[in-house]
N, C-alpha and C positions, 0 to 999 in steps of 0.2 A: 595575594590572598584570594580565596574563592569569594565570589560575590554572594550577598544574601538574597534570599527570595524576596521578590517585590511584586506588587500587583502589575499585571501586564494589560495592555489594551485588549479589549474583547475582539476576537476575530470578526471581520466583516462578513455578513451573510451574503450569499449569492443572490442575485436578482432572479425573478421568476424566469424559468426556462434557460438560465445560464448553465452550461455544463460545469462539472466540478473542475477546480483549478488548483494551482499551488497555494500553499498557505499564504495569507496576506502579509505576514511578516517575513516571509522568505525573500531574501534580497534579490532573487532572480524572477520574482513574480512580475514586477514592472520593468525590469531591465535584464532580459536574457543575456547570456554570455555573448559578447561580440567577438566572434572567432578571428575576424580580420585584425581587429585591434590587438587582441591577445597575441596573435602570431607576429605582429610587428614589434611587440615588447619582449617576447620570448622566442628566440630563433629556433629552439628545439621543437616548438609546436608547428613551425611553418610547413614542414613536409606533409603534415596531416590535414592541412586546411586547403579547401578547394575554393577558388574564386567563383562568384556567381556568374552563371552563363548569361550572355546577352540575349539569348533566344528564350530564356526561361521566364515565363510570366508568373510562375507560382511563388518565386522568392527572389529578392534582390540581395540576400545576405550570403556571406561566405558560409561554407558548410564543412562538416566533419564526416568522415566515412565511419559510421557506427558499427560496421561489420569488421573493422580492423582493431584487434585488441590493443595494439600498440598506440593507436590514436586515442582510444578512450582512456587508457592509462595516462598518457601525456596530458590530455585535457584535464583530467582530475588533478594531476600534480600541479598544473598551472593555476587552476581555479583555487585550490587550497592555499597556494602561496600568494597569489595576487589578491584574493578577496578575504582571506582569513589569516594570513601571516604564518601558515603552517608548512613546515618542510616535510615532505612525504614521498615515499616510494614503495613499490611492491615488486617482487620477482615475477618472472613470466609464469602464467598459468593460474595465479591467484585471483580471487574474485575482485573485480575492479568496481568500486562504488561510483554511482552518479551523484555528484555533490548536491545538486538542487533537490533531488528526491530524498536523500538522507536528511537534508535540512528540514524538509516537511515534517518528518517524524519527530525531530528534536523540538520544533515549535509546537507541535500538537501536545507533547508531554508538558511543555511549558504552560500550555493552556490548562491542562488537567491540574497541575500543581497550583495554579493561580485561581482555580475555580472554587466555588463554595459547595461542591458536591459532597465532600467529606470534610471533617474537621481539619484545621491547620495543624502542621507539625508542632510537636511539643518541644522539639530541640531548641535550646536557648539561643544558640548562635545563628540559627536559621540557615545553615549551609545546606545546599542541595547535594545529595549523594545518590548516584545511580549505579546500576549493575547491568553491564552489557553482556548478554549471553551469546557466546560464539563471536567474539570481537573480530576474529580473523586477522590476517597479516596486515590488513588495511587500518584496523583500529579506528575506523572512521567516526563512529558515534562518540566515543570518548574525546577524540580530538576536536570534533565540532562542538560538542557540549561544553568543553572546557574553554575553547577559544571564543565562542559566541557568548556564553553566559556565566563562565567561571565555575561551572559545576565540577565536582569531583566524581571519579568513576573507579569501579573495579571492572576490568574487562577479562572475561574468562575464555579459554580455548583448550583444545586437547592435542593438536598436532605440533610437532617441533618447529616446522616452518612458520606456522601462524604465530606461535609464541615468540620466536626469535625476531620476526619482522615487526610484530606489534611493539615489542620492547625497543627496537631500533627507531621506530617512528616516534615513540614517546621521547626517547633520549635525544632525538634530533631537534626537539623543541624544549629547551631548558625552561622556558617561561611557563610551560604546561606540565613539566615532568612531575612536580610535587602533587599534582591533582589526579594523576592516573596510575593505578596499579594494574599490572598484567598478571593474571593468576592462572596457574596450571590446574585445570579441573581434574586431571588425572591424580593430583595429590590430595583428592578429597578424603574426607574422613570415613567414606563408605564406598562400597562397590556399587554396581547398578542396583538402584533401589526400586522395589516394587511395592507400592502401597495400594494395590488394586482393591483392597477392602474398602478404601475411602471413596472409590469411584468405579462403579461397575462399567466395564468396557462393553460396547455393543458388538464388536467383532475383533478378530485378531489383527485386522489391518489398522486398528487404532492403538495397538500395543507398541510402545517404544522400547527398544532393547539395546540402546547405546550407552555411552558414558553418562555419568551423573550430569544433571543440568543445573539445578539449584540446590536440592537437598544434598548435603555433604560438601558442597562447594562454598556456600554461605557459611561463615564461621559462627560459632556460638557467640551470642551477645551482639552480633552485628545488626545494624538497622539501616535501611535505605528508603529513600523517597519513592523510588521506582526501579523496576527492571525493564529492559527493552530487548528486543530480539529480531534479527532478520533470519528466520529459520531456514533450514534446508527445505525448499519448496517441493522437491521431486522425489519420486520413488525409485528412479533409476537414472544413471548418467546418460543413457540413450535418449530418454525423454528430455532431459535438461539441455541437450545439444541440438534440438530440432529447429530452434528459431533461427532462420537465416538472416533476419533483419538486424540483429544486434549481436554484439560480442563483448560481454563483460567478463569473460573468462570464468574461472572458478574450478576448484578441485572437487572431487567426489565428496570429501569430508565437509566441504562448505555447502554443497548444493543438494546432497542426496542422503536420505536415511530410509530405513525400512518403514513403510507407511507414510512417508513424505511429511509435509507440514502438519497434516491433521494429527498424526501420531505424536510428532514432536511437541506441538503446542498443547495437546492433551496431557502430555507429561508435565509441562509447565503448570497447567491448571491443577494437576494432582499434587505437585510439589507445593503449590501455593497454599494448599489447605494446612500443611504443617508449618508453613512460614507466614501465616496470615498476620502475625504480629511484627514481622520483620520488615515488611514493605507497606507503604501507603498505597501504591498502585503497582499492579502487575500489568505489563503490556507486551504485545507482540505484533509484528506485521503479519498479514495474511495475504496469500497470493490468489486464492480462488474464493469467489463469493459463496459457492455452495459449502465450502468448509467454514466460512465465517458463521453462517447460520447454525451449523452443528456445534461450533466452539462456543458461541453465545449461550446455547442451551446447556453445554457442559459447565460453563461458569456459574450459571444460575443453579444447576444441579448440585454443585458442591457448597452452595450457600453464600455466594458473593452477594453483597448488599447493593452494589452499584456495578452496572456493566455498560460500557460506552463503546461506540464504534465510530470510525470516520473513514473517509475515502481519500487516498493519495493518488494524484494524477500527474504524470509527466509525459508530455506528448500523447501517444496513443496507448500508453501502458497504465493500467489501473491496478492499484493495490489497496488493501484495507488495513486499518489499525484497530486492534481489539484491546480494551483496557477493562480491568475489574479490580474491585477492592472489597475487603471484608470489614472495613471501618463503618460504623453506623452513619448513614446519610444524614446530612444536616437539614434536609427538607424532603418532604414527600414528593414523589414524582406523579404527575398527572398522566393517566393512561392515554395513549394516542389512538386507541382503537376506534374512537368516534370521529376521528379526523377523516376528511375526504382524501382519498389517495390520488395524488396528481402525478404519480410516477409509477413505473413498472419496469421489470427487467427479467431477463432469463439468460441462461448459459447455453452455448453451443459447444459441446464437447465431442471428442473423437473425430475431429476434422482432418482431412488429408492435408499433407504438408503444403501443397500448392494453393490451398484455400486460405485466403486472408481477408482482412477487413474490407478491402476494395470490392471483392466479389460479393461479400455479404451485403454491403451497402447498396450495390446495384440491384440486388434482388429485393431488398427492402423497398427501394424506390419503385420497382416494377409492381410489387404487391399493392402498394397504395394507389398507384396510377390506375391499376386494373379495377379498383372499386370507385373510381371517379374523383380521387383526391388530387390536389395540386401539390407538387413536390419541388423542392429546391435543394440540390445537393451541394455540399462543400467538402471536396475530397481532401483538402488540406487539414481538416479537423475530423474527417470521417464521420460526418453527421448529415442528416437530411431533415429539413423542416417540412412538415406535412400540414396542409390546410384542407379542411373538409367544409364545404359550404353549408348554409342553413338547410337548403333543400336536400342535399345528399345526407346530412346528418339525420334528417327525418326519415329518409328512405332506409338508411341502414338500421335505424332504431326499430322501424316497423317490420324489418325482416326477422326480428327476434321478439317474440311476445314479451319476454322478460324486460326488454329495454324500451317499451313503448312510452314510458313516462319521460324518457329523455327527448322525445320528439318536440317538446315545447321549447327546448333550449336553442340557443344560437349555434352557428357553426363552431367548430373547434380547431385548434391548432396546437401542434406539439412537435417535439424534436426527438428523433431516433439517432442515438450515437452508438458506435461500435468501438469496443476497446479490446486490446490484446490482453490475455491473462498469462497463460503459459502456452508453449507450443501445442497446437491442436485444440486450443480452447479460446473462445471469444465471448465477451459479454455484450449483449444487446440491451440498451437501456433507453426507455422512453420517458420524457418529462414535458410538462405543460409549458406552452409559450404564451399563456394568457393569464391575466390576473384573477379572473373568476375561476371557480372550480370546474374541472372537466366533468362531464356526465360519466360518472364512474362505471356504470354498467356497460356503456358503449365502448369506452376506452379499454376496459379490461377484456371485453369480448374481442375487439380488434387486435389487441396485443397477443391474446391467446391464439387467434387465427394466424397471426404473423409467426409466432413461435412454431406452430404446427407446420406451416408452409416451409420455413427455413430448415427445420429438422428433416422434413421429407426430402428436400432438395439436396441438402449437404451432409446430413448425418446418416440417414438410413439408406442412402443410395449406395449401391454396390461399387467397389473400386473398379 
């Protein structure tokens, strides 16, 4: 039987200066997959596992070739079976999920449901019910949510292959089958629904023109605790296939739609207005930070009472979670505008294919060395720690009249990290390494100069 909702431990906060990491309740946070051990237990994984090189100083662990779709699929199969007791498979070409990353999303929703941001569910039996938009052939979110937490799910999709294999994966796990329904969104009670009257679109690129997503797929009288979605991030299959470092597969239906994730999630936001009483939380994953800001604004625009975001990190890939609700908040939120900003970030978009995190990180280091800072790079995590002495902080502050008040402060230290977003797009993020607040004027000024320098070198430069 599905488990009832119960209070969960609050997630641990990151320490000052620590980069974002996996969710603290993710089983892989403290114990990453041991490829060598798994290969010894599952012979089918052995061909895809490379032994550590004796000459390599960067790692003493066995590794997986992430560019091989067969390797990533077999690893996901083994992890689901070994750690979750789930039997699973997908055919060639279908989107292959990374189990640790997908677990992050499940645990974040668990946090939302256990929080006191909105009133508790009035359902007497306390069963958690979720709706997975575009569940895919892998059906990963329902399988994880059911196996980890006993949640029940409806998983929707539109392609024959996705629907067939999602059902196969559910049926291969009889202990979970009663918890998961796979639903054909093409059998909805309406065709493509356009309720643009409820939300004015800023441009045609924000207009979604595909199959129904929520409206018409959610049945009359149904209620859910949440919906979740791994949306089609890209606007074209050519862009989707540019990243040479990973190979998670994926069909055009799974990865691409007109307008990309921005248009797709905008449609979810629009649908949520009509379904505000059917869901406690609406959520989606977001691939680009610039889209996150736009979508947060849209959620507020349609009248969401609570909007929350989070960051998911696996390796050097960063994604965001967006959640909103129309239920009245249980407490007032204190505006954060008066808080001192100890972090900053910007996007580098339109990069040539050969430009990656390594090149950006070396330029970040060169930029700060040129102004007299001390730098220490860590190429394994693609970050550089920057320290600026008391004297140099004063000199830099005096170079800008608006920052002279910062001259009385001590030296500063912060970390600059580089994360992959989508092919051709990187996120550069700075965060404090000290307990006291950074001199905001100087920090913002330096980061603006860094952004201008990197965009001049890598974005505006002619091919």
